[in-house]
C-alpha positions in Angstrom: -137.7 -125.6 -103.2 -136.4 -122.0 -102.7 -137.3 -119.5 -105.4 -134.3 -117.9 -107.0 -135.1 -114.3 -107.9 -132.1 -114.0 -110.1 -133.7 -116.4 -112.6 -137.1 -114.8 -112.5 -136.5 -111.8 -114.7 -138.9 -108.9 -114.3 -142.5 -110.3 -114.3 -145.6 -108.1 -114.4 -146.3 -106.8 -110.9 -150.0 -107.0 -111.4 -149.7 -110.6 -112.4 -147.7 -111.3 -109.3 -150.3 -109.6 -107.1 -153.0 -111.7 -108.8 -151.0 -114.8 -108.4 -150.3 -114.1 -104.7 -154.0 -113.5 -104.1 -155.0 -116.8 -105.8 -152.3 -118.6 -103.9 -153.6 -117.2 -100.6 -157.1 -118.2 -101.4 -156.1 -121.7 -102.4 -153.9 -122.1 -99.3 -156.5 -121.0 -96.8 -156.5 -118.1 -94.4 -152.8 -118.2 -93.4 -149.7 -118.9 -95.5 -146.2 -119.9 -94.2 -143.9 -117.0 -93.2 -142.1 -115.7 -96.3 -138.4 -115.0 -95.8 -136.0 -113.2 -98.2 -132.4 -114.5 -98.2 -129.8 -112.2 -99.7 -126.3 -113.4 -100.3 -123.9 -113.1 -103.3 -122.4 -116.6 -102.5 -124.7 -119.1 -104.2 -123.9 -122.1 -101.9 -124.5 -120.0 -98.8 -128.0 -118.7 -99.9 -128.9 -122.2 -101.2 -128.0 -123.8 -97.8 -129.9 -121.2 -95.9 -132.9 -121.5 -98.2 -133.0 -125.3 -98.0 -132.7 -125.2 -94.2 -135.5 -122.8 -93.7 -137.8 -124.6 -96.2 -137.3 -127.9 -94.2 -138.8 -126.0 -91.3 -141.9 -125.0 -93.2 -141.0 -121.5 -94.4 -141.5 -120.0 -97.9 -138.1 -118.8 -99.0 -137.1 -116.4 -101.9 -133.4 -116.0 -102.8 -131.6 -112.9 -104.0 -128.0 -112.6 -105.1 -127.6 -108.9 -104.5 -129.1 -105.9 -102.9 -130.8 -104.6 -106.0 -132.5 -108.0 -106.6 -133.6 -107.8 -102.9 -135.1 -104.4 -103.3 -137.0 -105.6 -106.4 -138.4 -108.5 -104.5 -139.5 -106.2 -101.6 -141.4 -104.1 -104.1 -143.2 -107.2 -105.5 -143.8 -109.4 -102.5 -144.6 -109.2 -98.8 -142.0 -110.7 -96.4 -142.0 -111.4 -92.7 -138.2 -111.5 -92.5 -135.0 -110.6 -94.4 -131.6 -112.3 -93.9 -128.8 -110.5 -95.7 -125.1 -110.7 -96.0 -123.2 -107.5 -95.3 -120.3 -107.6 -97.8 -121.8 -107.7 -101.4 -120.4 -106.0 -104.5 -123.8 -104.7 -105.6 -125.5 -102.7 -102.9 -124.1 -104.0 -99.6 -126.1 -105.3 -96.7 -125.7 -102.1 -94.6 -127.2 -100.0 -97.4 -130.0 -102.6 -97.9 -130.7 -102.5 -94.2 -131.1 -98.8 -94.2 -133.5 -98.9 -97.2 -135.6 -101.5 -95.5 -135.7 -99.8 -92.2 -136.8 -96.5 -93.8 -139.6 -98.1 -95.8 -140.7 -101.0 -93.6 -139.5 -100.3 -90.0 -141.4 -103.3 -88.6 -139.8 -105.8 -91.0 -137.0 -107.6 -89.0 -133.6 -107.9 -90.7 -130.9 -110.4 -89.6 -127.4 -109.7 -90.8 -125.4 -112.8 -91.9 -121.6 -112.2 -92.3 -118.1 -113.6 -91.9 -116.8 -110.3 -90.4 -115.8 -111.2 -86.8 -115.8 -107.6 -85.5 -118.0 -106.6 -82.6 -118.1 -103.0 -83.7 -119.7 -104.0 -87.0 -122.3 -106.0 -85.2 -123.1 -103.1 -82.9 -123.3 -100.7 -85.8 -125.8 -102.9 -87.7 -128.0 -103.2 -84.5 -128.0 -99.4 -84.2 -129.1 -99.1 -87.7 -132.1 -101.2 -87.1 -131.0 -104.9 -87.5 -132.9 -107.3 -85.3 -129.9 -109.8 -84.9 -126.5 -110.8 -86.2 -125.3 -114.2 -87.4 -121.6 -115.0 -87.9 -120.5 -117.4 -90.6 -120.0 -120.3 -90.3 -123.1 -121.0 -88.0 -125.0 -124.0 -86.9 -128.2 -124.7 -88.7 -130.0 -124.9 -85.3 -128.7 -121.4 -84.5 -130.1 -120.1 -87.8 -133.5 -121.6 -87.2 -133.7 -120.3 -83.6 -132.7 -116.8 -84.7 -135.3 -116.9 -87.4 -138.0 -118.1 -85.0 -137.2 -115.3 -82.5 -137.2 -112.7 -85.3 -140.6 -113.9 -86.5 -142.0 -113.9 -83.0 -140.8 -110.3 -82.6 -142.5 -109.3 -85.8 -145.7 -111.0 -84.7 -145.6 -109.2 -81.4 -145.1 -105.9 -83.1 -148.0 -106.6 -85.5 -150.3 -107.6 -82.7 -149.4 -104.5 -80.8 -150.1 -102.4 -83.9 -153.4 -104.1 -84.5 -154.4 -103.7 -80.8 -153.5 -100.0 -80.9 -155.6 -99.5 -84.1 -158.5 -101.4 -82.5 -158.2 -99.3 -79.3 -158.1 -96.1 -81.3 -161.2 -97.1 -83.1 -162.9 -97.9 -79.8 -161.8 -94.6 -78.4 -163.0 -92.7 -81.4 -166.4 -94.4 -81.3 -166.8 -93.8 -77.6 -165.7 -90.2 -77.9 -168.3 -89.7 -80.6 -170.9 -91.3 -78.4 -169.9 -89.1 -75.4 -170.0 -86.0 -77.6 -173.5 -86.9 -78.8 -174.6 -87.6 -75.3 -173.2 -84.2 -74.1 -174.9 -82.5 -77.0 -178.2 -84.2 -76.1 -177.7 -83.2 -72.5 -176.9 -79.7 -73.4 -180.0 -79.5 -75.6 -182.1 -80.8 -72.7 -180.6 -78.1 -70.4 -181.4 -75.4 -72.9 -185.0 -76.7 -73.3 -185.3 -76.4 -69.5 -183.9 -72.9 -69.6 -186.5 -71.9 -72.2 -189.2 -73.2 -69.9 -187.8 -71.1 -67.0 -187.9 -68.0 -69.3 -191.5 -68.8 -70.3 -192.4 -69.1 -66.6 -190.8 -65.7 -65.9 -192.7 -64.1 -68.8 -195.9 -65.4 -67.2 -194.9 -63.8 -63.9 -193.9 -60.5 -65.4 -196.1 -60.0 -68.5 -194.8 -56.5 -69.0 -191.6 -58.0 -70.5 -193.1 -60.9 -72.4 -190.7 -62.1 -75.1 -188.0 -59.8 -73.7 -185.6 -62.7 -72.7 -185.6 -64.3 -76.2 -185.2 -61.0 -78.0 -182.4 -59.7 -75.8 -180.7 -63.1 -76.1 -180.9 -63.0 -79.9 -179.5 -59.5 -79.9 -176.7 -60.4 -77.5 -175.7 -63.4 -79.6 -175.6 -61.3 -82.8 -173.6 -58.6 -81.1 -171.2 -61.1 -79.5 -170.6 -62.7 -82.9 -169.9 -59.3 -84.4 -167.4 -58.7 -81.6 -165.5 -61.9 -82.6 -166.3 -63.8 -79.4 -165.7 -67.5 -79.6 -168.7 -69.9 -80.0 -168.0 -71.6 -76.6 -168.0 -68.2 -74.8 -171.1 -67.0 -76.7 -173.0 -70.0 -75.4 -172.2 -68.9 -71.8 -173.1 -65.3 -72.6 -176.4 -66.4 -74.3 -177.5 -68.4 -71.2 -176.6 -65.5 -68.9 -178.5 -63.1 -71.2 -181.6 -65.4 -71.3 -181.6 -65.8 -67.5 -180.6 -62.3 -66.6 -183.9 -61.6 -64.8 -184.4 -65.1 -63.3 -183.9 -63.5 -59.8 -187.3 -61.8 -60.3 -188.9 -65.1 -59.6 -188.1 -64.4 -55.9 -189.4 -60.8 -55.9 -192.9 -60.5 -54.3 -195.7 -59.9 -56.9 -196.8 -56.7 -55.2 -193.5 -55.2 -56.0 -192.8 -56.8 -59.3 -196.2 -56.0 -60.7 -196.7 -52.6 -59.0 -198.1 -50.2 -61.6 -196.9 -47.0 -60.0 -193.5 -45.7 -58.8 -191.6 -47.9 -56.4 -190.6 -46.6 -53.0 -186.9 -46.5 -52.1 -187.3 -49.7 -50.1 -189.2 -51.4 -52.9 -186.5 -50.3 -55.3 -183.8 -51.9 -53.2 -185.8 -55.2 -53.1 -186.2 -55.0 -56.9 -182.5 -54.4 -57.4 -181.8 -57.5 -55.3 -182.9 -59.7 -58.2 -179.4 -59.6 -59.6 -178.0 -61.2 -56.4 -180.9 -63.6 -56.0 -180.5 -64.8 -59.6 -176.8 -65.3 -59.1 -177.4 -67.4 -56.0 -180.0 -69.5 -57.9 -177.5 -70.4 -60.7 -174.0 -70.4 -59.3 -174.3 -73.8 -57.7 -175.3 -75.4 -61.0 -172.0 -76.4 -62.8 -173.7 -76.0 -66.2 -174.6 -72.4 -65.3 -171.9 -71.2 -63.0 -170.2 -69.0 -65.6 -173.6 -67.6 -66.8 -174.4 -66.8 -63.2 -171.6 -64.1 -63.3 -173.4 -62.4 -66.1 -176.7 -62.6 -64.2 -175.0 -61.0 -61.2 -173.5 -58.0 -63.1 -176.0 -57.3 -65.9 -177.0 -54.0 -64.3 -173.5 -52.7 -63.9 -172.6 -49.5 -65.8 -169.3 -48.9 -67.6 -168.6 -45.7 -65.5 -169.2 -47.6 -62.2 -172.7 -46.1 -61.5 -174.6 -49.4 -61.8 -175.4 -52.1 -59.2 -175.1 -54.3 -57.2 -171.3 -53.9 -56.9 -170.5 -50.6 -58.7 -168.1 -52.4 -61.1 -166.2 -50.1 -63.5 -165.0 -50.7 -67.1 -163.3 -54.1 -67.7 -164.1 -55.2 -64.2 -167.5 -55.9 -65.7 -167.6 -59.3 -67.6 -167.5 -58.9 -71.3 -170.8 -60.8 -71.6 -172.5 -58.3 -69.3 -171.2 -55.4 -71.2 -172.5 -56.8 -74.5 -175.8 -57.7 -72.8 -176.2 -54.1 -71.6 -176.3 -52.8 -75.1 -178.6 -55.5 -76.3 -180.9 -55.0 -73.3 -181.1 -51.2 -74.0 -181.9 -51.9 -77.7 -184.8 -54.1 -76.8 -186.1 -51.9 -74.0 -186.2 -48.8 -76.3 -187.8 -50.6 -79.2 -190.5 -52.4 -77.2 -193.9 -51.1 -76.0 -194.2 -50.2 -72.3 -197.4 -49.4 -70.3 -196.2 -45.8 -70.0 -195.0 -45.3 -73.7 -195.0 -46.8 -77.2 -191.9 -48.4 -78.7 -189.3 -46.2 -80.3 -187.6 -46.9 -83.6 -184.3 -48.7 -84.0 -182.8 -45.4 -85.2 -183.9 -43.8 -81.9 -182.3 -46.7 -80.0 -179.0 -46.1 -81.9 -179.0 -42.5 -80.9 -179.7 -43.2 -77.3 -177.1 -45.9 -77.0 -174.5 -43.7 -78.7 -175.4 -40.9 -76.2 -174.7 -43.2 -73.3 -171.4 -44.6 -74.7 -168.7 -44.3 -72.1 -171.1 -43.9 -69.2 -173.6 -46.8 -69.2 -172.0 -48.7 -72.1 -168.6 -49.9 -73.2 -167.5 -47.5 -76.1 -165.9 -50.4 -78.0 -169.1 -52.4 -78.0 -171.1 -49.4 -79.0 -168.8 -48.8 -81.9 -169.4 -52.4 -83.1 -173.2 -52.1 -82.5 -173.4 -48.9 -84.6 -171.9 -50.7 -87.6 -174.7 -53.3 -87.6 -177.6 -52.3 -89.9 -181.1 -52.1 -88.5 -182.3 -54.7 -90.9 -180.6 -57.4 -88.8 -182.5 -56.4 -85.6 -185.8 -56.3 -87.5 -185.1 -59.8 -88.9 -184.4 -61.2 -85.4 -187.4 -59.5 -83.9 -189.6 -60.9 -86.6 -188.4 -64.4 -86.0 -189.1 -64.2 -82.3 -192.5 -62.7 -82.6 -193.5 -65.5 -85.1 -193.7 -63.3 -88.2 -190.9 -65.2 -89.8 -189.5 -68.8 -89.4 -189.4 -70.0 -85.8 -186.5 -68.8 -83.6 -184.4 -71.2 -81.5 -183.1 -69.3 -78.5 -179.7 -71.0 -78.1 -179.0 -71.9 -81.7 -175.9 -69.8 -82.1 -175.1 -71.1 -85.6 -178.5 -70.0 -86.7 -178.1 -66.4 -85.6 -176.7 -64.4 -88.6 -173.2 -62.9 -88.4 -173.8 -59.1 -88.6 -171.9 -57.1 -91.2 -169.8 -54.5 -89.3 -168.3 -52.4 -92.1 
């Protein structure tokens, strides 16, 4: 028997929810489709309710739009059939409220108004279908079946989309983790290459790690994005990789190089570039390797680039490289202080170095450079060459 909402009063919503849950548990995994019938003519809504119940549907009856809204707040429905002309909140207003709150809930308009413009208007406002009174019971049942099938298709599409989105999110996370793991393995390989270079050129042992740490710190102070810093860091670490191809008798020669030997030594920039440029992972870093000996005034090599023609990573590296060179021991001299390095870098601002980068460098306290050097030489916690997040952000004011 159809449930008449007008006779129900206003029961406790929590009790209704509990009752619904208990009914669902007792009935099994799936209940009959629940349909709300709204009509201010008692005989019409009773006839519709009885017809639909005979076809296995659960029916609730409402005599006006406000009762219908109350029912929609308290129960879940698969379909609403509503009259258009009602004194208390007409069917058009009810349709708009339903469409705004539950856009996937189909609404069928039931009316005696034989005006095609009214039917078209209700469809534009979101109605699923339109029934004219009087109608055959078979027409009512077939319309209800189509509407419920439409709702089921929408629900299945929504569930499929949610499931697909979950799969995409899961696979995206798996791909991201795989890419992170692959990137880490690449960086481990790069560190091994740097260690191999240190073995070949013992004079600069530890130089690659130190200059990379200094470059990362300076790039962060410059406000460079993390993605770009990763590229710059790899270029800084591999800047001398081309020396692997330089003959030992030139690379390790204790005395002054001849002009011909100097040309061979300078060729390490080009050799390193050609080693890396065909590796997709290192193609951008290869540009830094190629231009790391260029000077801001155009006096560097191998191409004599000037100013902003030099990649920003190479210009940052140049300052970091000079900082490490000045503050490290060499066979022909002892290391100078960081204060001395600051003075020398300032003196070469505008010639060898980009003045804007020098300005940022001079705002960074020496304590940061001491801290990084201590980590790399093992006097502090271990240093991870490409751990950008670990490198402190230098204060610049």
